N, C-alpha and C positions, 0 to 999 in steps of 0.2 A: 666575853665578847663585848667590845665597844659599840656604841651606837653606830649605825651604818646607814639607815634608811633616812626617809624624809623626817624633819623636825616635827614634833608632835602637833604644833599648830597648822602646819600644812597637811599632816595626816588627817586632821578632824575635817578638813575641807576637801580632801582628795576624792574626786569624782571622775575617774578615768572612763574614756570610752572602751568598753570591752566587747570585741566583735561578737555579734550574735548571728548564728545561721538563719537564713530566711525560714528554713524549714524545721527550726529547733523544736517548736510545739507538737509538729506532726511526727517528727522523729521519735520523741518521747511516748507519744501516744501508740505509736506502733510497738514501741520496746515494751511498754507496760501490758500490752496485748498479748505478747508472747506466752504469758501464763493463763491467758483467757480460758475459761471453763474448768480451771482447777479448783478444787475446794481450798478454802484458806488454811486449812490444817491438814497434814498427812499422818502424824502420829504424835501422840502426847503420853509420855510414859513417867510414872514416879521415879524419881532419882534419889536413892539412899545417900545421905550426907552425914549423919550422926549429928546434925545441928537440931537443937530443940526449939529454937525461936523462929527458924525460917524453914520453909518447905520448898522443895524444887522439883521441877518436872523437865524431862528431856523432850524438847519439842522439835519436830520436823515440819517445815512448811515449803510449798512450792514457790521458788524463786523465778528467775529469768528462764524462759523456755520450759517451766515446770520442773526445773532441776531441784532436787531436795536439798533444802538449807537448814542446818542445825541451829538450835538456839536453847538457852537456859531460861526457863520462866521460874522465878522466885517470888514468895510473898510471904507476909508475916504468918506464922503458924497460928491456927485457931481463930483467926479474924474473919469474920463474915464479909463477904463482898456485897455489892460490886465496888471494887476499889479503883481510883484513878490509877493509870498504867504510865510507865516510863519505858520507852523503847531506846536502848543505847546501842551505839555503834562504836566499833573498835579502832583503835590506831593502827598505822601502817605496819604490817608485818606480824600482827598479834592475831592468835585465834581466840576461841572463846574460853579456853583453858578449863578449870575446874569450877565447879558452881560455888565454891565458899570463898573464891577469890574476890568477889564484887558483891558486898552485902548492903552497901549504903543505901540503896534506894528501897530495898525491901525492909531494912531496919526503919526507915523513915515512914513506913506504913502503905507502901505502894506496891502494886503489882509491877514486876521487872521483867522485861524481856531483853536478854543479851543476844544479839545476833552474831553468829559466827561469820567471819569473812572468807568467802569461797577461795580456795587456793592459796590462803595465807596461814600463818601460825608458826612458821619456821624461824623467825628472826629473834623472837624473844618471849618471856611468858612461858606457859606450859601446853602450848600447841592448839591446833584446831581440828575439826572434825568433818569439815565440808570440802570435797574436792571441786575443781573447777573443770568440767569436761570438755570445755571449749578452748583449751589453752594451747592449741597446736598451730595456730594461725602465725604468719610471720610477725616478729617483734622480739623484744629483748627477754632476758630471763625473769626480770622482776614485774610485779604486776603493773608498774607505772608505764612500762613500754609493751606490755603484752597486746599485740594486735594494734599497735598505735598507727599504723598506716591507713586503717580504714574505720571510721566511727561505728559502723555496724558490727565490726569484729573486736572493738576495743574492751578490754577487760572492765572498765568502769561503767560501760553501759550495762554489763550484767550485774556488777555489784549494785549499783544505784537502783535497778530494778528489784533486786533482792530487798534493798532497805525499804522500799515502798511496800512490798509484799509483807515485810516484817509488821507494819502497822495493821494491815488486814488481818494477819495471824493474830496479833495480841487482842485485837477486838472480838475474835471469835472464841478466845479462851475463857474457861469458867472463872468467875469471880472478877471479871473486868468490867468497868463502866466505859462502854465503848465511846461515850461522848466525852470523855476526859482522858485524852491521850497526849502526851508530850513526848518529843524526841530530842536526844541529846548525844554529844560525843566530843572527844578531844582529838585534835589533829585531824587525821583521816575521818575519824568518827564525826568530828565537827563539820567537815565538808559533807559527809553524806546527810547529816541532820538538816543542813541548808538546802540541799538537793530535795530532800523529802518535803521540806517546807514549801518548795516551789511547785510540787507535784500533787501534794495532799492538802486540800483547802480548809479542812476542818479540824485541825490540831489546836490544842489549848495552849501549847508553848513550844518554843525551839531554843536550845541552849547549845551555843557553838563555841567551844574553847579552842584557841589557837587554831582555827579551822584550816585544813589543807585544801587544795584544788580551787582556791581562790585566786582570780587574776593570774591565771597560770602563765600567760603570755610574759608578764613582767617577772613573775618568780623565776622562770628559766633564764632570764636576762640578767638577774642580780645576785643569785646565789647558786653555788656549786654543790650545796649541801644536799644529801639525800632527802627525801625521794626525788625532788626536782632535778637533782644532779643526774639521775638516771637518764633523764631526757637528754641532758647535755651530752653525756657520754655516748648515748645512742647516735646522736646526730654527729658527734665527731668521727664516727665510723661511716654512717650513711649520709654522706654529705649532701645528697641530692634529695633527701626526703623531707626536708625542713617544711616545705609548703604543705605537704600531706599530713605531717604531724601536728602542725599548728592548726590546721583545719579540724582534725580529730579532737584535739583538746578543746576547741571551742564548743564542742557539743556537751561537755562535762563540767564546764567552768562554773563554780558554785555561785559566782555573782549573778550570772544570768538567771540561775534558779532563785537566788535570793530576791531579785527584783520582782518575781512573781508571788512571793510570800504574802500571807494575810496574818498569820498567828504572831503574838508578842514573841520577842526574841531577846536573849541575853548572850552578849559575846564577851570574850576575854582575849587579850592580846599582850604579848611580851615585846616590849620595844627594842630587846636585843636578840630577837628570835630569828636565826638564820635558816631554820628549817622552814618555817612559814612566815616570811617577812611581813612586819607590820603594815606596810602600805598594801599588801594583798589582802590582809584582814579588813582594814579600813575600807577597801574598795567595796567589799561585801556589805559591811555595816552601813556605810554611807548610802549605798544604793538599795538598801533592804526595803522591799515593798513599793518601790517607785514606779513599778509597772504592773501592778496586780489588779488594775481595773476598779479600784474603789475610789471614793472621794477622799478618804483619809488614809494616810500611811499607818501601819501598825505600831504599836508602842514597841520600842527598842532601847536597850542600853548597852554600853561597853565598858568593861572594867579594864583599865590600863595598868599594867606591871611594869614600871619603868626600867627597873633593874634585873629583869628576869628574861631568860631565854625561852627555849620551846616548853619548858615546865610551866609557864605562865603563873597563874596564881596558885597552883598545887592545892594543898588542903585548905588554905585560906578562901580560895575561889569555890571549892566545893561547899563550904559553909554558906557562902553567898548563894550559890546555886540552890541550895536546901531551903533558904528563907524565900528566895524568889520564887521558886517553883510551888511552894505551899500556897502562896498569895494567888498565883494563877490557877491552881486547882480549885481553891476556895471560891474564887471569882467564877470559874466555868461552873461550879455546881449551883450557882444561883441563877444561871442564864438558861 
């Protein structure tokens, strides 16, 4: 794919106005309260894996509305805690799969919670284990358009609430240092990490690679690639629904969450990325922390991969994440 978005020098200065609902904070306060009164964990069961250096548990925690959400909890075998924890969110269409598929963070010496994405897991990978019992409201077949006519019924209201509850769950797990928790993810997972950064004020770090859900209004105007293309397809049929759809999307835009964040952040962007266009990523990066109520904005950095599409920096960027995150955790241990 050739370069198609703004030139890099303009991307570095790109600060668009992203429409923010007047009741945004109240909406999310009410959304997170749907699981109020639930314990942070519902079940923690050992998971046999035949791995000698990593041990894993099958975790269930209450997400939106108290719905059970599954996750894998992995950590280096035989290592006494409490350990720093990494909460990882998945890309669009992927489920948590099998526990031996993602070993990077446990191998690095951290406690690792991999959250399943409710109602996803059928597009690639090895499946998921968390149903979405609220998926009968009007909307398209894919998560991106499920319940999109009403922010209260929208799929991402539930998934973002799950993502916040995953942080509460990991802090309650044995062997975890609750004061040293980071969140991260690629694509949809990166968008969720930014959303959590705007809703949870005491994270040690946030790593968002080629994040989805950023500056959504622009994304649906400049790319037909999925998942944003699902919105385009939906509106091509439901021609009078544009105002309602754009209003719903404004409640889940990761730029608005990112503006409220206080934790150090690391971003990655591919300049040829048609799935999550570079201007949408830079919108979140350039706005990061600018409305968090603090005198100083948080530390943030972005790695630009000029010749890459949605894969971004791939394993090269993972190596950068490992180094950066270790520095953040070591800094957090001294505060």
